[in-house]
DOGULO-432717 format. One record per residue (C-alpha): residue number from 0; residue in three letters; chain; x, y, z. Coordinates in steps of 0.05 Angstrom, whole numbers, plus 5000, padded with zeros to 4 digits. Each point is the difference from the previous one (the first is absolute). Layout:
REM residues N
   pos   code   unit     xx     yy     zz
   NUM    ALA      A      X      Y      Z
...
//
This chain:
REM residues 191
   pos   code   unit     xx     yy     zz
     0    MET      A   4544   4894   4695
     1    THR      A   4958   4935   4978
     2    LYS      A   5023   4969   4929
     3    PRO      A   4939   5028   4962
     4    LEU      A   5005   5070   5028
     5    LYS      A   5075   4997   4986
     6    MET      A   4986   4974   4923
     7    LEU      A   4951   5058   4997
     8    THR      A   5048   5050   5020
     9    VAL      A   5052   4980   4952
    10    SER      A   4958   4993   4945
    11    VAL      A   4974   5072   5013
    12    LEU      A   5064   5029   5001
    13    THR      A   5033   4958   4942
    14    ILE      A   4933   5034   4958
    15    SER      A   5015   5064   5024
    16    ILE      A   5072   4994   4981
    17    GLY      A   4989   4979   4933
    18    LEU      A   4944   5057   4984
    19    PHE      A   5049   5049   5023
    20    VAL      A   5056   4969   4957
    21    LEU      A   4956   4995   4943
    22    SER      A   4981   5081   5007
    23    ILE      A   5066   5008   5004
    24    GLY      A   5019   4959   4933
    25    PHE      A   4934   5039   4967
    26    ARG      A   5020   5068   5015
    27    VAL      A   5076   4984   4979
    28    SER      A   4979   4971   4924
    29    GLY      A   4948   5057   4997
    30    ILE      A   4940   4961   5010
    31    TYR      A   4940   5028   5031
    32    LEU      A   4944   4951   5020
    33    ASN      A   4931   5035   5001
    34    THR      A   4946   4973   5045
    35    THR      A   4951   5059   5002
    36    ALA      A   4937   5001   4950
    37    SER      A   5025   5057   4967
    38    LEU      A   5030   4970   4945
    39    PRO      A   5010   4921   4980
    40    VAL      A   5023   4960   5054
    41    GLY      A   5074   4980   4986
    42    PHE      A   5073   5018   4989
    43    TYR      A   5025   5058   4965
    44    ARG      A   5068   5015   4976
    45    ILE      A   5037   5065   4997
    46    VAL      A   5017   5024   4923
    47    ASP      A   5038   5046   4964
    48    ALA      A   4947   5031   4959
    49    PRO      A   4972   5073   5003
    50    ILE      A   4936   5019   5036
    51    THR      A   4948   4998   4954
    52    LYS      A   4922   4992   4994
    53    GLY      A   4982   4928   5023
    54    ALA      A   5067   4988   5039
    55    TYR      A   4991   4975   5066
    56    VAL      A   5051   5044   5051
    57    ALA      A   5027   4990   5073
    58    PHE      A   4985   5067   5033
    59    CYS      A   5006   5034   5070
    60    PRO      A   4929   5024   5013
    61    PRO      A   4991   5074   5025
    62    GLN      A   5006   5012   5081
    63    MET      A   4928   5013   5018
    64    ASP      A   4951   4980   5053
    65    GLY      A   4962   4946   4962
    66    PHE      A   5065   4963   4989
    67    ASP      A   5025   5000   5071
    68    ARG      A   4927   4972   5027
    69    ALA      A   5012   4954   4943
    70    MET      A   5069   4983   5033
    71    GLU      A   4971   4992   5072
    72    ARG      A   4947   4943   4978
    73    GLY      A   5052   4961   4962
    74    VAL      A   4963   5022   4933
    75    LEU      A   5069   5030   4975
    76    PHE      A   5064   4968   5017
    77    SER      A   5068   5044   5033
    78    GLY      A   5052   5015   4959
    79    ASP      A   5057   5044   4976
    80    CYS      A   4952   5054   4966
    81    PRO      A   4990   5063   5033
    82    GLY      A   4948   4995   5057
    83    GLY      A   5038   4937   5008
    84    TYR      A   4940   4970   4950
    85    GLY      A   5021   4944   4955
    86    GLN      A   5006   5001   4930
    87    LEU      A   4930   4985   4958
    88    LEU      A   4992   4971   4930
    89    LYS      A   4950   5039   4956
    90    GLN      A   4985   5007   4926
    91    VAL      A   5014   5067   4957
    92    TYR      A   4942   5023   4968
    93    ALA      A   5018   5069   4983
    94    VAL      A   5062   5041   4981
    95    GLU      A   5021   5064   4976
    96    ASN      A   4944   5041   4966
    97    ASP      A   4941   4953   5015
    98    HIS      A   4943   5033   5029
    99    VAL      A   4975   4978   5070
   100    ARG      A   4939   5008   5036
   101    ILE      A   4988   4972   5070
   102    ASP      A   4942   5009   5049
   103    ARG      A   4955   4949   5036
   104    ALA      A   4963   4978   4936
   105    GLY      A   5070   4965   4981
   106    ILE      A   5061   5018   4952
   107    GLY      A   5001   5023   4929
   108    ILE      A   5051   5004   4953
   109    ASN      A   4991   5041   4942
   110    GLY      A   4935   5002   5008
   111    GLU      A   4987   4927   5009
   112    LEU      A   4974   4981   5071
   113    LEU      A   5039   4933   5023
   114    PRO      A   4966   4944   5035
   115    ASN      A   5004   4985   5072
   116    THR      A   5026   5059   5015
   117    ALA      A   4948   5040   5044
   118    GLN      A   5025   5021   5067
   119    VAL      A   4970   4967   5058
   120    ALA      A   5001   5045   5066
   121    THR      A   5028   4936   5036
   122    ASN      A   5032   4934   4973
   123    PRO      A   4989   4920   5042
   124    ALA      A   5055   5019   5047
   125    VAL      A   4963   5054   5027
   126    ILE      A   5052   5050   4979
   127    GLN      A   4961   5080   4992
   128    LEU      A   5028   5016   4926
   129    PRO      A   5011   5072   4977
   130    GLN      A   4955   5027   4940
   131    TYR      A   5041   5022   4961
   132    THR      A   4991   5046   4926
   133    LEU      A   5027   5017   4945
   134    ASP      A   4997   5025   4928
   135    ALA      A   5066   5014   4970
   136    VAL      A   5045   4975   4938
   137    LEU      A   5065   4959   5027
   138    ASN      A   5066   5030   4993
   139    GLU      A   5070   4960   4980
   140    SER      A   5010   4979   5069
   141    GLU      A   4928   4982   5024
   142    TYR      A   4973   4932   4989
   143    LEU      A   4929   4976   5023
   144    LEU      A   5010   4929   5032
   145    LEU      A   4933   4956   5013
   146    ALA      A   4979   4936   5016
   147    ASP      A   4933   4987   4962
   148    LEU      A   4992   4927   5010
   149    HIS      A   4982   5022   5083
   150    PRO      A   4945   5051   5013
   151    HIS      A   5029   5016   5070
   152    SER      A   5074   5007   4979
   153    LEU      A   5039   5051   5031
   154    ASP      A   5029   5033   4936
   155    ALA      A   4993   5064   4959
   156    ARG      A   4926   5011   5013
   157    TYR      A   5026   5027   5072
   158    PHE      A   5060   5026   4995
   159    GLY      A   5008   5028   4923
   160    PRO      A   5063   4992   4954
   161    SER      A   5060   4969   5018
   162    HIS      A   5067   5041   4994
   163    GLN      A   5054   4965   4955
   164    SER      A   5044   5004   5059
   165    GLN      A   4951   4958   5040
   166    ILE      A   5002   4936   4949
   167    LEU      A   5063   4957   5008
   168    HIS      A   4992   4951   4955
   169    VAL      A   4956   4970   4938
   170    VAL      A   4988   4932   5018
   171    ARG      A   4974   4939   4951
   172    ALA      A   4946   4946   5020
   173    GLN      A   5037   4933   5004
   174    PHE      A   4952   4957   5025
   175    THR      A   4932   5017   5020
   176    TRP      A   4931   4964   5025
   177    HIS      A   4934   5047   4998
   178    SER      A   4973   4985   5070
   179    HIS      A   4955   5061   4989
   180    ASN      A   4943   4961   4977
   181    LYS      A   4967   4933   5017
   182    GLU      A   5033   4955   4938
   183    SER      A   5068   5006   5020
   184    HIS      A   5047   4984   4949
   185    HIS      A   5078   4990   4994
   186    GLU      A   5035   5043   4941
   187    LYS      A   5068   5012   4981
   188    THR      A   5013   5068   4973
   189    ARG      A   5048   5003   4942
   190    GLN      A   5030   5069   4990
//
């Protein structure tokens, strides 16, 4: 093996081991790293707090064909959730006694249509998405989890309310940067 190739191999191996150890450290310390456009990119910490409107949560998505295809295409990571899915981070938009309407036009909560929630037939990863409909009042164990920053997010517009048993943690942003717009900036989140 030539010296440059050997140095490259050692470098790649060192970086891989370092990332692996870092990911274990994050998980043990209760830190999530969000790299998707669904929420501001950054670090989120598990907190001991109730599930309320506006809270960010880590949850297991429901088992469905859309998520299976997302895993096959590398859009959704594998993990410990049912179906082998990885956990997702979303924001709680509706809780008990909220009237939720979901259709192709988007999601309405208590009569107000939310921006960036219209359903699309496929997303940029060319995943065929279900056309979900709902017109109901949420019960005490149901939560509507969304990501209205991104019009193609895999969220409640395609699978409806999530049961409380699917929500694993409430999380708070610790350090985020907004990469969803052209003027990316850094922001320290204080909470």
